[in-house]
Each structure stands twice: as structure tokens, then as C-alpha cells.
N, C-alpha and C positions, 0 to 999 in steps of 0.2 A: 513486510512478509506476512502472508496469511498463516493463521494458526495451523490449518491442516497441512500446509506445505512444511511448516517448521516440524510438525510431528513426523511427517514422512522423512524429512532430512535427518532428524535425530535417529529414527529407526534405521535408516540406511547406514548412518555412521556406526551405530552400535552393531548392526548386522555385519558390516565389513570388518570391524574390530574383532568381533567374536569369531568370524570365519578365519581371519588371519591367525588368531591365538589357537583356535582348535586345529587348524591345519598344521601349524608348526608343532604344537604339542602332540598331535596324532602321528605326525611323521616320525618324531623321535621315539614315541612309544612303540610304533610299528617296527622301527629299526631295531629297538631293543628286543622286541619279541622275536624277530627273525634271527637276530644274532644269537639269542639263547637257544632257539630251535636248531640253528646251524651247529652250535657247540655240542648240543645233545646228539645230533646226527653224527658228528665226527667222533665223539666218544663211543657211540654205538658201533661204528665201523671198526674202531680200534679193537673192540671185543671180538668182532667177527674175524678180523685178521689174526688175532691171537689164537682163536679156535682153529682156524685153517692151518696155521703153522703146527699146532699141536697134533692135528689129525693127519696131515699129509706130509709134514716136514718140508713143505715147499714155501719158500719165501717169496711173496708176491712183490712185484715191482711195476709201478705205473707212474713214472715221473711226468710231471711234478706233483701228481695228485696223491700217489702212495709211494712212500720210500721207507724201506726197512733196512737197518744197518746193525750188524753184529758188533757188540762192544767188547773190548778186551779188558774190561775193568769190573770190579765187584758190582753186584746189583745194588742199586740205590733207587728207591721208588721216586718216580718223577712224573708228574702230570701238569702240563701247562699249555696255555694258548698264547700264540704270538701272531703278529702281523708281519709277514715277510714279503720281500720282493723277489720274484723269480722270472728268469728270462723265458719267454714263450717263443720257441723257434717258429711255430706256425704263424704267429702274429708279428714276429721279429721285433718284439718290444717287451719291456719289463711289465709284469702285472703284479698287483697286490693280492696276496692270498691270506686267508685265515688258516693258521697252522695249529694242529693239535699234536703235541709231542708226548709220548709215554714210554717209559722203560718197563720191559716185561722180562720175565725169566722162564725159560722153557728147557728142561733137561740140562740143567746146570749151565745153560748158555744165556747170555744177556743180550737182548735186542732193544733197539730204539725204533719205535714206530712213529713215523711222521705222516699225518694225513692232512691234506690241504684242500681247500675249496676256494675258488676264485671269488674275490669280493664283487667282481662285475656281475656275477650271477645273482648274488644277494641283492645288489642294487637294482638289477632288472626285476627281481621279485618284489622288492619294495615299491618300485614305480608301478608295476602291474597291479598292485593292491591299492596303493595310495591314490593313483589317478581316478579310478572308479569311485572310491570313497569320497574324494574331494568333489568330484562331479555330482554325486548324489547329494552331498551336503550343500553344495552351491544351489542345486536345483530345489532342494527343500526350503532353503532360506529365501530364494527368489519367489517361489510359489507362495510362501508365507507372507512375504512383503507385499506382493500384488493383491493377495486376498485381503490382507489387513488394510491396504490402501483403499480398495474398493469398499470395504465395510465402513471405513472411516468417512469416505465420501458420502455414502448413503446416509450415515448417521448425521453428518453435518449439513446435508441438503436442507433439512428443516430449519436449522440455525441460520443458514444463508437466506432462506425465504423470509424468516422473521426479521433478520437484520435489514433486508431491503424494505420491508414494511415500515420499520422504524425510521429508516432514512427518508422514505417518501411521505411520511406522516406530516400533515399540515393542519394546524388548528383552524385556519380560515375556511377549510373545506367542510368542517363540521361533520366528519365521517369517523366511524369507529375503526380502530386499528385491528387488522385481522392477523392474529398470530396462531400458528399451528401447534397442536400438542404433539410432543415427541415421545411420551412415555419414559422420558429421562427426568429424574427428579430435579436435577440442577437446572435444566432448560425450562421445565415447567414452573419452577420457582421464579426464574428470570421473567417468564411470560407474565406471571401474576404481578411481580413488582412493576414491570413496564406498564401493564394495564392500569394499575392503581396510580402510577405516576402520571400517565397521560390523561387519565380522567381528572385528576386534581389540577393539572396544568390547564386543561381545557376549561374547567370551571373558573379558575383564576383568570384565564384569558378573556372569557366571555364577560366576567364581572368587571374586569378592567376596561374592556371595550365599551360596555354599557356606561360605566362611570365616566369615561372620557367623553363620550358623546353627550351625556346629560350635562356634565360640567361645562363643556364648550357652549352648549345652547344656553345654559343658565347664566354663564358669564357674559354672553353677548348682550343680553337685555340691559343689565346694570351699566355696562360700558356705554351703550347707546344713550341711556338716560343721562349719565354723567356728562357725556360729550355735549348733548343738547343743552343741558343746564349751564354748562360753562360757556357755550356759545351765546346763550341769552345774556349771561353776565357781561360778556364783551360788548353788548349793545349799550350798556350803562356807561355813564361817565366815570372812568377810573383813572387814578393816577398812574404814572408810567410804571412804577415798580409792581403794583398789583396786576396791571395789565400784562406785563411780561410773564408773571408767574401763571396767570390763567392760560396764556397762549402756550407756555411750556407744558402745563397740565393737559391741555387739549391734544398737543402733539404726542405726549406720552400715552394718552388713552387711545388715540388712533393707532399708534404703534402696537399697543397691547391688543387692540381689536384685530389688527391685521395678523398678528402672531397667532391669536386664538383661531382665526379663520383658517390659517395655514395648517395648524395642528389638526383641526377638525377635518380639513381636506385630506391630510395624510391618513387619518384614521379611516375615512370613507374609502380611499384607494386601497388600503390594506385589506379592508373587509369586502372588496370587490362589489361596491355599491354602485359602480358606474357600468352599466351593461353595454357591451360592444354590439352595436346594432348592425354593423357591416364594415367593409373595408373602406379605408380612406386613403386617397393619394395626397400626401402632404405638400406636394409642390405648389399647388394652387393656393393652399392655405398659407404657406410660407410667404408667397408674394403678397397676399392680402395683409398679413401681419407686418410685413416690411412697410407697406403703405400706411398702416396705422401708427407705426413707430417713426414715421418720417419726421414729425415735429421734434422728437428727441434727437434723432440723428442730425437734423439741421441745427438744433441748438448747440450741439457739441461739434459741429462741423465734421461729422464722421462720414466716411465714404463706405457705401454698402454695395457689394456685388453678389449676385445670386446666379450660380451656374447650374443649369438643370439639364442633365444628359438623358435621363429617363425617370419615370415615376417611382418614388419611394412609397410603397403601399404597406399599410398596416391595418390590422383589425383592431379598432379602438373606438371608444365612445367619442363623439365629436367634441364634447365639452373638455374631455381630458386631452385631446389632441391640441386644442387651443391653449390649454394651461401649459402643456409641454413646450410649445413654441414660444409662448409669452415669457416663460421663465428663462429659456435659452437666449432669447433676444434681450431680455432685461439684463441678464448676466453679461452679455456682450457689450451692452451700453454702459452699465454701471461700473464695470471694471476696465473700461477703456479710458483713454485720455483724449483731450481735444485734438482735433485734426488726425485722429486715428482712423482705422478702417476695419470693416467686418467683411469676411469672406464666407459665403454659404454655398455649399456644393451638395447636389443631390443626384443620386442615380438609383438603379434598381436595388442595389445591395447595401448602400451606405448613405448616411446623412451626416454632414460635417459642418460645424459652426466654429470659425476661427476669428480671433480678434487680437488686435494689438493691446498692449497693457504693460503693467510693471514687469520688470525682468524676473521677479521672484518666481521660482518654480514651485507649484503646489504638488501635494502628494496624492497620487491617484487612489490610494487606499483610504484616505480620510476626507478628501474634498467633498464626497457625497454624504458624509455623516451629518446628522442634524446639529445645528447651531455652530457649524464651522463657518466662520465669517471671513469674507475677503476684505471687508472694511466695516467700520463701526455703524454704518447706516443700514446695512442689511440685517435680516433676522437670522440668517444662516439656515433657512429652510428651503430656499428656491431650488437648489441642486438636489437636496434630499427628496423633494417632490418629484423632480425629473427622474431620479434614480428609481423611486418607487413605481412610477408609471411604466418605466422600461421593464422593471422586474416582473410586473404583473401582466405584461403584454408580449412576452417572448422576445424582448429586445435587450441588447447589451450596449451599455454606454461606457466609453473609455476617455480619459483625459490624458493629453500629452502636451509638452511644451517644446517647441523648436522654433525660436524667434517669435512665433505666435502661440497664443493659448487656444488649443483646439479640443473640442468635444465631438467625438465620433460615435454615432449610433449604428449598430448592425443588427441584422436578424440573427437570432440564436438558432443554429443548425441542429 
């Protein structure tokens, strides 16, 4: 979940919670205010009725709203509010009223005044006030939410831009990372930290690249000299035991030399030192490589089939194209068994190399890692080189096992 989305969701949750709490609280506060106002109004009307009786000696009667009854008992002061149910003939149903009852004494006569007001009227008043207030409150919160959301989005646009710059940053392109200033202290501090970190990583990367290239070149010469000297020693008359040791040493040096060359090749590919001169259709090159590998296929009695529906075209350096196909064919031969077969298919969108082999299933996530070996004879760099060539040429390679071990190369869309 994006940080801005989380902020908006939290704000919306708090807004809804506050709105519900304020609405409920406001409703009961409003209800209490209206109830107190109604009680004051009923008490005031009682005073007016008392004054009318004193002045006119006429007892008003307006059931069920006003009811005055003469009592035949001594005067006792009484003032109280009650909720009563009274039958309304017009509506033909019982209605709830708020009743104010008060005992008064006029010219030695005791009267009980009962003044009522329908609760429905109070509820109508409550709703007529509560609904507009709730609507205004809802509108205020909604406007506040959308304004805040807009402001947050504007503020975080710079952060999103800087994040994309960091995601797309590549040491091999040797370009500076372009981060925008936001006038926000925390974001600007983050920009400073990222600049310092990328500068240091770039310096370390360039130093490591230079060291790797120099070390590979420096190692190659001593290895060649050692190999030549050992081969000259083989020309001498040696006993069987020293002879075997010299041969083993030559094999080890050649293996180390091949490993060094592969590591140097990987470094050059990563550094984009192979310029792509134009587009290459791999189909013709595949057929030529199959012819070159014919002695190996014949030695292992392997059957090779190549199906070409249309040309698989890539923009790639010709030397890298040959290395790519050499490694895929070498993998298909070295990890096959005698009397096995290799199926190669090519069309406009896909190139597939499938071969028989041991039933063990390899992991697509690790098979392309460096020094992951299918057997003890390989260096574990062949498929790593294939993967690196694909990554630097907008190609995607995938391994799958379904009776056959298959490597599929597609164009990255």
C-alpha cells in the first residue's frame, strides 16, 4: 500500500469516526436543549393561563393541549413534568405528550393546570435542525478531506519523482541521479543522503570494475607462462608419477584460465563494452553453430532438430550473439546423456533450447547465478553469461522442466 493511500485511509477513518461521534453527541445535546426550551415554554404558558383565570374568571379548555381542573382539596404546591399518552381523535391513535402539571390557588379555589405539547412536534423540530447541521458538518469534512488529499498529492509528487529516479539509477550508465528539492527538511535530508550514498557506491563500483579488469589481465599472463613451462616439462623424460602430476597441473591451469576469461567476459558485458552494431537474425547463426557442434553431437550420438518458423531478430553485437548460442548449445550437450536429443525452435517472438537429461529439476531462480554447477566439470558461469547477455539486450530468459530441460528467450515488452 502506498504511503499517501495509507494517510488518506487513516484520515477517512478518523473523519468517519469523528463525524459519527459528533453526530450522536450533537443529536442528544440538541434534544436536551429543545426539551429544556419546551419545558420553559410550557411553564410560561401556565403563568399566562393563571393570569387569564384571575382576570376573566374564565377557565380555558383545549384538550389535549390545555386542561384545567378545579380540585376539591387543600392547596398543595405542585410543579412537575411527565410524559403521557393521550388518544388523538383526529389521528385515531395514541400520541406521546410532554405534560406540565401545576397546582394554583385563585380566590380560595384550587386548580390544576395541565399543559401538553406533542413529542412529535419536538422530534420534527429536532430533525429540522439536526439534518441541516449534519449536512453542513458532512460537507465541511468532505471538503477538508479532498483539499487535504490534493495538497498531500502535490507534496508527495516530488517524492514520487525522486523515488523513480532512485529506482532507475544504474551505475553502469555513469550518469548523475537527478533529485528535486522539495523545501521540506526531511525530504531534502533524504536527497542529501541518497546523493552521498550513490556517489560513494559509484566510486566503489568503478574501483571494483577497474580492479577486476586489471586483475583478470594480470592473471592471464602468468597462467599462460606457467602452462607453457609445464608443457615443455612434459617433453622431457619423466617417470609416470611426476608426469601425471604435471598433466593435472596443466589441466588445473587451463581450467583457471578459462574461468578467468569467463569472469572477464562477464565484466565486459556488464560494462556494455560490446557495442550493438545492428540487428541480427539468430536463425542462420543457430544453423551454423549446429554444424560446428556436429562432432560433439556425433560423439554422444545425440539427435538435433531445429525448427524455424520465422526469424528471431535481436539488436546485439555479433560476438555476443555467438557466445550466447555457444553457451546454450554447450549446456545442451554437456548436460545431456548419450543417445539423447536436442530440440531448438525459433520464431519471431521466442527462441527455445530443449534437451534430454537427468530428471532432477533445477530452480529457475538460482540456475542463472554464478558458480551454480550442473556437474563438476563446468565452471558454473555459462548460464550466468547467457543471463547477463539477455539482461543487457532487452531479452528475458526462463528455465522450465517438463520431461525436457528447456531454456526460453523472449523479447521484453
